[in-house]
N, C-alpha and C positions, 0 to 999 in steps of 0.2 A: 933121421929126417923123415917127416911126415908130409903128406900133401893133402890139403882141403880140396876134395875133387868136386865140390858142389857149394858154392856161396854166392851171395847177392850183394857185392860190395858197393853197388851203386844205389842201393836202397838208402833213404835218408838216415834210418837208424845206425848205419855204418858210414856212410860217405861223409858225413858231417864230422867225423872224428878219425878219418882214414889214417893219418900218420901215427897216431897212438896205437891204433888197432893193428897195424902192420908190424909196429915195433914189437908188441906183445906177442904176435904171431912168430916172429923171429926168435924172441926169449924162448918160445915153447918148441923150438925146432921144427916149425912149419915151413918148409922150404919153398913150397910152391902152392898157389891157389888157382882155381878155375872159378871165374866169376861168370854167372850165367845170364844169358839174354831171355827175357820174358815178353817183351814187347818190341816190335820193330821200330815204334815211334822213339822209344828210349834207347835203342841199341847204341847210337853215339856215345852216350855217357858210360855203357859198358866197355866199349871198344877203347875209350880214352883212358879209362883205368888201367886196362891191359898195356896200352901203348906206353904208358908213363912208368910201368914197373916191370923190369926183367923177370921177376919171379912170379908174374901173373898172366894168364892166359884167359881167354873168354870164348864163350859160344854165341851163336845167334839162332834166335827162334821165339815162338810165340807159346806161351804157357796155355794149356787148355782153358784155364779161367777166361782168357782174352781171346779165345778163338772166334766168338761172334763178333766182338767190337773191332778186332783187327782183320777179320776175315778177308776182307777186300785186298789187303796188303800182302796176305801170305801166297806167294806163288813159288815154285821151285826156282824159276828163274832169279827171283829177288834174293832168296837164300843163297844160291850159288855165287850171286855177285858178292854179297856181303862176306861169303866164305873164303873169298879170294885173299882178304887181307892175312898177313903172316900171322897176326895174334889171335885169329879165329881157329880153334882147334876142334870144334865140334858143332853139331847141329841140334837145337833145342834149348830149353826143355819144351818138350811136347808131350802129347799122350792123352789120357782119359782120366776125367775126375768126375765120378757120379756121386761122390759124397756132397759136394757143394752145388755142382751143376749150374756154374755161373754162365755157361754156354750150353745151347742144345746138344744133345748127344750126337746128332747126326752132323753138326757142324764141327764138334770136336774130332770125330772120325775122320772127316774130310782133312782137316788140318793135319792130323797124325799121319796120314798117308802121304800128304804133301811133304812133310818133313823126311819121311822114310825115303822118298824118291830123291830128295836133295842130298841125304846122307849117302844113298847108293850111288849117285852121280859124282858126288864130290870125293867119295872115299873117306870122309870124315865120320866118326863115331856118332851115334844118335844117343841123346840123353833123354830116358823116357820116364815120365811122371805117371804113375797109376794108383788111383785110390778107389776102392769099392768098384772096381771095373776089371776084375780078373779075366773073366771069360772073353770079353770083348778084346782085351788087351792081348791075350794069347792068340786069339783068332787073327787080328790083323797082324801081328808081328810074323806068324806063321804063313799067312796068305801073301804078305809082301815078300817075305824071304824066298818063297818059292818062284818069285818073279825075277830073283837076281839077289846075291848076298849083300849084307851090310853089317857093320859092328855096332856095338853100343853098349849101354849100362842102364840097369834098372836103378834109379836114384831114389834114395831114401826109401829103401825097400821095407815095407811093412804088410805086404800082401800075404796071401797063402802059398804054401810051399809049391804048388804047381807053376806058378808065375817064375819062381826061382829056376825050377827045374827045366821048364819048356824054354826059357830064355837062355840058360846055360847051353842048352842043347843046339842053339844056332850061334852059340860063340859069345854070348853076351857076359859082362861082368854085373856083380851085384854090389851096391854101395849102401854102407851101413851109417846111419846117423845116429844122434844123440838118443833116439827113441829106444836104442837097445838098452840103455841104462835105466829107463823107467821101471818103477816097481811093478806096473801092470803089463809089462811087455815080456812075460815068460815065453809065450809061444813065439816071438820073433827070435828070442835068445837061443830056443831050440833050433829054429831055422838056421841060424849064424853058425851053430856047432856042426851042421850038415854041409855048408857051403865049403868048398874046397878052398885053401888059403890061395891058390894062384888064381882065384876068380873075384876075390874081395878087393874093395876099396872102402875108404872111410871119408866122411864128409861131415859138415856142420849143418847145411842148408840154412846158415846164418842169414837173417837175424832171428830166425825161428828155431824152436826145438833145442833150446839150451840143454845140454846133458846135466845130470846130477855129476858134481855138487852145485852146479850153477842154475838149476831148474828155477824158471821165472825171471831170469835175467835176459837181457838182449844177448843173443848169441853171437859169437865172432870166431875168426878162424882158430885162434890159440885154443879154443875148447875142444878142438878136434882130438886132442891129446887124451881127454878124458874118455872120449868114444873108443880111441885106439886101445886104451888101457883095458877096457870092458871086453872088447873083441879078442885082445890076446889072451885074457882070462879064460873066455869061451873057448878059444882055439887051443888053449893049454900050451902057448908059445910065450916067449919073452917079448916085451914092448919093442925091444930093437929088432927082433925077427919079424914081428907084425909089420913094423915101420918099413923095413926093407922090402917085405914082400908087396904091401899096398903101394909103395911107391914105385917099385919096379912094374907091378900091374898098371898103375896109371900112365906111365911113359910108354908102356907096351900098346895100350888101348889108344891113348891120344899122342899118337906117333909123331904129330906136327909139332907138339910141345917138346921143348928140348931140356933135358936134366941139367945140362951145363949153365943154364940161365937161372936155374934155381938158387 
């Protein structure tokens, strides 16, 4: 069994054909999916998918791209209220994106810290997006962890090794996407080789970042198998061993999600 630890099933590219997409996921032995909240205004559509399918859970949060447009809506109290639903197993995605900078950096940082506080208070893991923001991501995680512990994952990891190292030092997991299969991603593959098996997750980030051999297509949860195969190769383990490890890691981190529902 595999788990797609990060997908966006409410996005139009997937939601308009969801039954077929879930059927293909089942055929690929993808037994559980975590669909991710990126906007509070669209959270009802995310939650509905999780409520309608026993093997799908969801998160609640505001993506750093949306930190400015939804800034007035993001409060610890609002996140905690949404997180009470049994289908909500994580806070995020949140974090910092200095590549696109769709929101000012100070607004992204404020939103990031609010999400961390909600994760700390709720006991739910934090889903962190970081791109071209290694130094500030590490600084905020360390500062906030000193105030009180919280768990989480660096999703779609493509940063420098220090982000992985410092995140794992505070108990975080590292999630690998289809980027690991890309020809130009040799540095990322070297990092994957160093990350302990008991700290790894796999994801699609669908509908984006389809792995080879589906590069250029709309990504979907069934494609996580290709990423898992590459990670297994890099870790010198069988696909079954990789699947067992990453599935166990997922349910250990996202403890509110129940394996029996998959």
